[in-house]
N, C-alpha and C positions, 0 to 999 in steps of 0.2 A: 798490256792492260794497265800495269802500274804507271808506266810513262803517260798513258792516256789520262789517268786520274790526276796525276800531278799537273799535266797541262790544263785540265779543266779547272783545277784549284787555282792555278796561276791566272787563268783567264778571269775567274770570278773575282779574285783579289784585285786584278787590274781594273775590272769594271767598277768595283767599289771605290777604288782610289780615284778613278776618273769622275765618278758621280760625286764623291766628296769634294774633289777639287772644283767641280762646277758649282756645287752648292755654296762652297766658301766664296767663290767668285761672285755668285749671284746674291748672296745674303746681304751684303751692304746695300745693293740697289733695292732689294725687297724691303729692307728696313727703312731706307729713305722714302720709298713710295708710301709705306704704311704711315710713317711720320708725317709726310705731306698730307695724306688723306685725313688723318686724325686732326691735325692742326687746322687745316682748311675748313673741315666740317664744323669743328668746335667754334672757331672764330666767326664763321658765317652765321651759324645758328644763334649764338649769343648776341651778335650784332643785330641780326634781323629782329629778334624778340625784344630788343631794347631800343629799336629805332622808331622814328615817327616822322610824319610829314604834315605840314600845315597846308591845307587846301581850302578851296571854296566848294561847299556842297550845299545845293539848294539855296536857301536864303541866308546861309550862315558861313562864317569862317569856322573851320573845324580842324582838329588834329587827329590824324588817323594813325593807329598803332596796331601792329599784328599781335595776336594772342594765340594760345593753344587751348582755348576753352570750347571751341566748336560753335561759337555764337557771334553774331554781329550785334554789339551792344552800343546803344546810343545813350550817352550821358548828357541830359538836357539841362544840367545845372541844379541849383538848390531848390528851385520852386517847382519845376515839373519833374515827374518821375522818370527813372531810367527805363528804357525799353530794350528788349532783345528778342532775336529770333534765330533759329538754327541756320547755320551756313551749309551744312551737308557737304563739307569739303574734306579731302583726305587728311589724315593725321590730326584731326580735330582742329584744323586751322580756322581761326576766327579773326575778328577785328574789333577794336574798341574805338569808337568815334566820340571824341570830346567836342560837343557842339558848343561854340563860343558866340562871339558878338554877331549882331546883325544890324542892318540899317532900317529895319521895320519901325514904323512910327508908334505902334501900339502892340500889346500882346494879342489882341484879336486879329490884327492884320498879320502878325507873325504866324499865328496858328493856322489862319486861312491859307497863307502861302505854303506852309509846310504840309498841310493836309492835301492840297491840290497837287503839289510836287510828288508827294508820296503815292498819289493815285496813279502816276505814270513814272515809276522809279527807275526804269531800265537804264536811262542815260546816266543817272547818278550812281547806280550799282556798277555800271561799266567803268565809270571814273574811279570809284574806290578800288575795283579790281586792278585797274591800271596802276594806281598808286602802290598797292601791295606788291604787284609784280616788279615795279621799279625798285622798291625797297629790297626785295629778294635778290634782284640782279646786282644791285650796288653792293650788298653785303656778301654775295657769292664771289664777286670780283675781289673784294677786300680779303675774304677768306683765302682765295687762291693765292693772292699776292703774299699774304702772311705765311701760308704754308710753304710757298716756294722759297721765301726768305729764310725761314727756319731750316729747310732742307739744305739750302746752299751753305748756310753758316755751319751746320753740322758736318756736311761733306768737306768743306774747306778745313775745318778743324781736324777731322779725321785724316785728311791727306797731309796736313802740315805735321802731324805727329810722326807719321812714317811707320813702317812695319816694325822697326827695331824698338822705337819708343813705346809702341802699343804692346809689344811682347813684354817689355820691362814693366809697364803698368799692370798688365795682366798677372805677371809673376808676383808683383808687389801685393796685388789684391789677394791672390791665393796664399801668400805667405803670412798675411795678416787677416786671414779669413775670419777668425773668431773675434778679433778686435773690431773688424768691420761690422760683423753681425751685431755686436753689442752697441756700436754707434747707431746702426740702423734702428735698433729697438728703441734707443733713447730718442732719436729724432721722430720716430713714429708716435711714441707716447706724447712728446711735446706737441706734435701736430694735432693729435686728438684732443689734448687739453685746450689748445688754442681754439679749435673749431667749437668745442663745447662751450667755451667762455663767450664766444660770439653768438651762437645760436641759442644756447640754453636759456639765458634770462628771458628772451622774448617768448620762448615756448612755455616757460613756467609762470609767466604773468597771466592772470585771469583776463579774459576778453572784456574790453571796456564797452563794447557794443555787440549785439548779436549779429551773426552773419546775415547777408542779404537773403531775403526770402522772395521768391518769384511766383507770381500768380498769372494764369492765362488771362489775356484781355477779355475774352468772352465770359469768363467767370466774374470779372469785375463789373461788366456791363451786360448782364443777362437779358435785358430787355431789347438789346439791339441785335440785328443780324450781322454776320460777318462773312466776308468772302474767304476763299481758301488761304490767301496770303495772310490775312489778319488772324486766322485761326491759330497760327503758329507764334503769334506775338505774345510775349510775356512782359509783365510790368513788375518792377521792384516795389514791394509793399513798404509802407511807411507813411509818414505824415504827408509828404508831397503827393502821394497817390490818393489818399483819402481826402485831403484838402483840395486837390485839383480835379476831383471826379467830374465836376461840371465842365471844366476846360477840356478834359479828355473826351467827354461825350460829344461836345461841340466839334472837336477835331475829327472824331470818327464819323459823325453824321455828314460833315463836309466831304470827307474822303469817300463815303459810300455814295453820296449823291453824284459826285464827280465820276466815279468808276461806272455807275449805272448809266448815266447819260452818254458818256463818250464810248462806253462799251457797247451800248445799243447802236450807236452810229456805226462803229466798226463792224458789228455783226450783220448789219444790213447790206454791206457792200457785196459779199458773195452772192446774196440773193438777187441783187439787181445786176450782177456781173454780165448778164446777157446783153444789157443795153450799153455797156462800156466797150468801145472799140478796142480790140487788141492789136498788138503789132503783128503785121503779116511778114512773110519772108522778105528779107531785104529792107525792112523798115526798122527804124529806131524810135521808141517813144520816150519822151521826157515829161516829167511831172513838174509843173510850175506852182510854187507857193510864194506867198508874200504876206507881210504884215501879220506875222504870227503873234507878236507882242507877248511873248512868254507863255502862250497857251499851248503847253505841251500835250494837253488832253486831245488835241486834234491830230497829233502825230500818228497814233495807231490807225486812225481812220484814213489819213492821207497815204500811209504806207500800204494799207490794204488796197486802196485804189490803184496805186502803182503796181502792186503785185498782180491784180486782175488784168491790168492793161499790158503787163509784161514790159514795164518801163525799165530802162537802163541808166537814165540820167535824171538827177534832181536839179532843177533850176530854182535858186532861191533869190528872189528880188529884194530881200532886205527887210529891215525892221523886225528882226527876230526877238528883240528885247524892247523894253519901254523907256529905258534911260541909259543903257550902255554901261551899267554898273557891274562890278565883279561878281556879285551874287547871282546875276542873270545868266552866267555862263551855263547854268543847268539847261537853258533852252537850246544851246548849241550841242551840248552833250546828248540831249534827247534826240535831236535831229540826226546826229551822227550814228546813234545806236539803232534807230528805227530804219535808217536808210543806209546801213553799213554795206549792203550789197550793190549799191548804186554809186556811180560817179556823181559828185556834187559840184556844181558850178554856182558861185555865189557872189553877191555884192552886199555891202552893209548899207543900211538905211540911215536916215537922219537921226533916228532914235537909237542907233547902234554906235554913235560917234564916240570917240575917245580912244579907240584902238583895242580895247579889251575884247570886244566881240570878234573883230577881225583876227586877232591873235588866236582866239579859241577856234575859229574856223580853220586857220592854217594848221594848228596843232592837231586837229582832227582830219587833216589831209584834204580839206576842201580846196578846189581850184578857185581862189579869190581873184576876180578880174581886177587888173590894175593898169588899164589903158593900153595893154598890148594884146594883139590877136593871139588866141590859143585855140587848139583843136582838141576836142573831147568827143570820143566815140564818132569820129568823122564829121562832127559839126564844128564849124569855125565860129568862135565867139569873140566879141569885143565888148568891153564895158568898164565901169569903174564904180566905186562906192560913192555914196552921196556926200557932197562937200559940206552940207549944212549940218549944224549941231542943234539938237532939240532934246531937252530933258522931259521927264514926265510932268506935264502941266506947265512947262516953261516955254518962253518964246524962242523963236529960231535965232541962232547965233551964226553969223557968217564964218565959214572956214577959210581955207587958203584961196578959194575961188567961189564965185557964185554958180548957180546951176546954169545960167546963160553962158558964162565963160566955159564951164565944163562941156556944155552942149557943142559950142564952136570947136573946142580943142579936140573932142572925140570925133567930131565930124571930119576934121582934117586928117585924123589917123585913118578913119574908115575909107575916106575918098582917095587916100594915097595907095590903097591896095590895088593890085593888078586885077584884071577881070577874072582870071582863073583862081584868084585868092579872095574873091568877094566875101564880105562878112555875111554869114548865114543868119546869125542871131545876135542882136545888139541888146545888151542887158544893162539897165540902170534902175535905180529905185524910183526917182521922180520922173514922170513923163516929160517934164520940161527939159530934162537932160538929153533927150533924143530928138528934139525938134529939128535941129539943124541937119542931122544925118537923114531924117525922114524927108525933109524938104529937098535935099540934094540927091536923094535916092541912092545912098551908098551902102545900104544894108537891106536884106530881104525881109526879115522879121524883127521888129523892135518891141521889146518887152519892158514893162515897169509894174510898179505897185503904187504905194503911197496914198492913193485917194480913197482906199477902202471900198471902192465900188468898181464894177466891171465897166470898161469902156472899150468897144470894139468887139471883134477885130474889124478894122477899117483898112481897106486896100485902095491904093491909087497907083497909077503907072507913071514912072519918072524915067525919061529917056529910054522908053521901051521895056523897062524892068519893073515888075510888081514890087510894091513896098507896102507891107502890112504893119500897122501899129496896134498894140493891144495892152490894156492895163488890167491886171488881175485884181479881183476883189480881195478883201481881207481873209486870209486862211484861218486866222485865229478868231474870227468873229468879233473883231475889236470895235469898240466905240471909243473914239478919240485914240489915245495911245495905250489903252489898257484892255487886256483880253483874258488874263488869268482868272478863271472862275469855274464853278461847277456846272455852268451852262453857257450858252452863247449870247452875246449882246447883239450881234448881227449875223446873218447867214455866213457860214464859213465856206470859202470857195477854193478849189484847186482846179487847175487846167491841164489837160493832157495835150501835148503837142506831138504830132507824128511827123517824122522825117524820112526822106528817101534820098539816098546818095548825099546825105548831109544837108539837104534843103527841106524846109518846112512844107508839108503838103496838106495838113489839116489840124483842126483844133476841136476840143470837146471839154465842156465844163462839168464838174461834179460838185454839187453843193449840199452841205449839211444845213438843214433849215432849223429855225428856232424851235420848232415843234418836235425836233428829234428825228424827222424824216429825212430821207436822202433823195435828191432829184438829179437826174442825169440829163444834161443838155444834148441837143442834136449835134452830131458830128458835122463840122463845117469844113469842106475842102478849101484849100488856099490856092490861088492862081500861081502857076509856076512860070 
C-alpha cells in the first residue's frame, strides 16, 4: 500500500513537471501571439479612425472619414448647416463627409442637384460604404504588418539573448528588485505628470463656443411633411441653420416632389405586372436603357420592370451623363446599385466622353464593349462606345474616328465572325454606327439610343438572315442633354428584349408618361 502511494505521488509530480515544461515551452508563443494581436488591433483601429479618402459624391468632391459617433454627418461648409442621420451600424460606426467644391453654376443649381440625388441615394450610400470598407481593409493590412514586425523583432531579440543571458538578466532583476521598483515608481510618476501637462490645460480652459446642438429637421420645418428617411435627419443649430431656412425648405420641397413622382412610377409597376411578359423556361430577358442623362430617379422604376420581367441582363446604350464630368459618376453608382443582381453590358455615349464614365462603369464591373465580341448569359455581343464628344450645351467634337468610320470598322469585325459565332446583339450609342453592319447583315439585332425617340423595331432579310434594327427612346425623359429633375421632360422608356438560345425572339416597351402613368407596349415577336 505504501509503495502504491509513493508511486501515485511520483506520477503526480511527473505529470506536474511535464505540464510545467509544456507551459514554459508554449508561453513564449502565447506571449508573441498576444503581442501580435494587441499591436495589430491598436495600429489598425488608430489608423482607421484617423484615415480619410477624397472621393466624388453626388455633385461634389468630398472627404470621407470614419467616426465612432453612430451618425453619418454631412458638413456642407460655413453657409449651409451640417446634417446628420443615424447609421445603425455595429460599434457605433459612423462617417463624417466633408462636402467640398462643385462645378455647379449657382447655389440654386447646386441645391437642386443635391436634393434630386438625395431622393435616390442608394448608389452614393453604396459608394460611401465601399470607401469605408477600403479604408478598413487598408488599415487592417497595415495593422497585421506592424504586429508581425513587432513580433518578429521581439522573437529575434529573445532568441539572440539565449537561455543563459536571459537567466542572468532575470537574476539581475531579482537581485535589484527594490531598486527596480523605485525606478518604476519614478518613471510612472514622470509619465503621469507628462500626460497631465499635455491634457490638463486643454481641459481646464473654458469652452470658447458651446457644443453643437442638433434639432430634428421635422421640428425645424413643421409645415412640411417628411418621409421615413427624412424623419431621422437632424440639423446643427446656429446661424447657418436659421439664416438658411429658406434654402433648406426649397431643397426639402424638391426632394419631396422627386420622391413622390418617381415613387409613384415605381409603385405602379407591380400593379401592371400582368401586362409585362415574363421570361419563360429556357429564355433570358434583358432590359435596355439609354440616354438617362443623370436622371437616377428613373432607376428604381426601371429596376422594378426588370424584376417583374425576371430579367438577367441590363443593356446600357450610353449617355448616362450629360457632360462626362467626375461629379456625374453618381449616375453610374446608382445604376450599379439598382441592378446589382444583373449582368450589365454597356457602351458610353457622346455625352459620356472623356473616359471618366467608362472608368466608373468598369470599376462597377460592367462589361464595357470595346470592339471585341463577348458572350454574356449566352448572348453574343459586339459594340463600342461613341467616338464623338459632346458637352452639356456644346457642339460635337470629333474623336479618334467619325461614326461613319466606326460603323465600317465594326462591320468588318462582325462580318469576320463565323456563322456559328454570329453576333446576336450589336450595341452602339448612335444608330449611324450600326448602318454598315445592318446593310451587310452581319448581326441579328442592332441596338442604339441617342435620338431620344423610339425607332423600330424594323426587320429586313439579308442573305437569308433576319436583321432587326431598334433605337430606344430616352430612359431619363431627357430634353436635349439634360434629364435630372423632379419630373420628366419627355416620356421615359425602357425596352425588354427576350432571348432564346442566345438569339432575340421578342421585344416589349414600358414607358413612364409625363402624367406619372405607366404604359406597357405590345410584345412583338422577332423573326428567327
